[in-house]
N, C-alpha and C positions, 0 to 999 in steps of 0.2 A: 504494500500500500504506500503511495507517495507520502512524503512527510506532511504535506498540507492537509492530508486526510486522516492522519493517525488518530487525532483526538476527537474530532467533531463529525465523523461519519454518521454516528448515531447521536441525535440531539438529546441533551439532558434536560430539556424544558419543553413545555407545550404552550403554544400561544393561546391565551385565554381571550374572552371577549374584551374588546378595547373600547367599550362605551365610556365616555368621559363626561363629567359635568361641564357646564359652561365655563366655570372658573378654571377648571383643569385645562380645557381647550385653550383658554386665553393664556394661562401660564406657560403651557407647552409652546404655543406660537411665539410668545414674546421672549421666553427665557432660554429655550433649547438652543438657539443659534450660538449663544455665548457660553452656556454651561454644559452642553452635551458635546462630547468629543466624538467626531466621526470615526468610524472604524477605518483603520488603515493597516497595511502590511509594513509600515515603517514604525520603528520603536519610538515611544514617547521619550522626550527629554523632560524628566520630572522637575529638575531645577528651573528650566525655562518655563514650564507650565505653571508652577506654583510661585515662582519668583524667590525661592529659598531652597536650602539644602536639607530641609526637614525630612523625617521618615515618612514613607508612603504606605498606607494600609489600604487594602482592597477588600470590598465586600461584594460577594457573589450572590446575586438574587436578593436585593434588599426589600422586595415587597412594596409596602407603602412608604418606606423610608423613614418612619418615625425614629427607630433606634439609630439609624445612620446619622440623621440630623443631630440627635442628642449627643452622640459620641463626638462628632465633628465640632460641635459648639463647646463641649467640655474640654476639648484638647486643641486649642487654637494654634499651638506650636507644631502640631502634626498635620499631615496632609492625607486626604482620602479620595479614593475613586470608587464609586458605586457602579456595579454592572447589573442591568435589569433589562428584560425584553417586554415586560408588562407596561404598556404605555400609560395607563392611568396612574400606576405607581410612580413612574418617572415624572409625570406631571405634578403629582402631589409633592414629591421631594423637591422639584424645582421651586414650587411655591414656598416650601419650608426654607430652602436656601436663601431666597429673597427675604422672607419674613425675619429670619434670624441674622441676616447680613453676613452670611458665611463666605469666607474668602479661601477656604481650604478644602473645598469639596467640588469635584466634577463627576459627571455621569457618562458612561458609555452604554448606549442602547444597542447591544449586540450579544451574540453568543459568547459566553465567558471563556470557553476553551480557545476560540479564535483570538480573543483579546490577549489571553495569556501567551499564546504561541507567538503572536506577531507584534503586539504593542508594548510588551514588557521585556526588557533585557534580562538575561540570566543574572541571578544574585542581586536584584535591584529592589525588591519589595520587602518591607519590614514586617508586614503582617497580613494575614488573609482571614477574613471572617466569613463563615458559612453558617448562617443562623436559620434553622427550620426550613431547609430546602425540601422540595417535593420528594417524599420517600419512595415514590413509585412502588406501592405495596404489592401489586400483583407480580407473581414470579416472572411472567413473560416480559414485564417491563423493567426488571432489575438491571438490565443492560443500559438503561437510561440514567441510572443514578450517577450523580456527579462524582462522589468520592469513592472511586474504585480505580484500580490500575488499568491502563497507564495514565489516566487523568491526574492521579496524585503525583506521579513522577514529573509531569509537566509543571504542575503547580509548585512542587517543591523546588524545581530547578530555578524558578523565578524568585524564590525567597532568599534573602541574604543570610549568611551565616549568623546565627543568633536570633534570627527572626522566627515567626511562629505561624501556625495555622490553628484556628479555633473553630470548632464545630459543635453545634447544638441541635438536638432533635428530640421530638417526643414520640418517635417511632423506634422502639427497642430493636427490632430486627435490623433496621438501617444503622443504628448505633453500633451494633455488633459487626456488621459487614464493613462499615467505615473504619472501625478500630483495627480490623484485620488488614485492610488495605493500607492505612496509614502506617501501621506497624511494620508492614513489609516494604515500605518505600524507603530506599536508601537515604541516609543522611538525616532522617526524621527520628526524634527521640521523644517518647511520651513524657508528659508532665501533668501533674494534677492541675486542673484549670486554676484553682485558687492559689497555687504555689509556683506559677510560671511567670510572675511579675507582670501579669496582665491587668489592665485597668478594669474597674467595675463595668459590668455590662447591663444596660437598661433592659427591662423586661419588654418583650415584643408582644404584639397582639396575639400571635400564635401561641406564645408561651402562656399567656393568661388563659386562653381557651383550653390549653392542655391541662393546666393546673385545675381549672374548674371541672374538667372531666376526669380528674384524678389520674391523669396519665403521667407516667414517669418521665422526667426530663433528664436527658443525658448530655453532659458537656465534656468534650475531649479537647485537649490542647497538646500540640506537638511542636517541638522546637527544632530548628535546623542546626545540627551540631556545628560548632565553630570549626573552621578549617575545612568544611565540606565543599568540594567543587560541584558545580552544576553537572547533572548527569543526563539531561535531556536536550 
């Protein structure tokens, strides 16, 4: 299989209905030209994009963007890129960026695996957040799960030594399969989420729903071992 098809031949997302409110339509039309980065096969220059040399954290599949905006606002000295294909969620986060006057957050509205392969240089990202992704619960759909190899190899190759990937789900079978995939990914070392030096994480809408339904929440954190070279 050609390199360009290694990671995204099978999509890890499904496009949902893109019905937007009038305010979301307005925010998307007015704000996306300046805050949404177009997909490109050229790697981003983070320092040029953000105007500083601060660390860059990427969130894959931010949903409606509430947690994303809260994290960016609470950490103004860090930089963030959110990746999402659900346009109403993109529009909602665009509105939050404007309302909170955030200068450290941009969006890419495209397949995350393509973005990681082409737009991020190896060893360039300080952190990766994957909060409550689609668990694809049916066995025939397991191949669409984001956190499986070789996807985790690609993601790990873009994380700088000492950086991390943080995964949260309320679907125990996905937690177990993701733990196995991340554990088998070279250069990644497991850490207890509370002991990995990670900032507090705001509760998401999906997390509240899960707790209300008495579902078990699993959080995993893996650090890229210092001295590890990229392998993808």
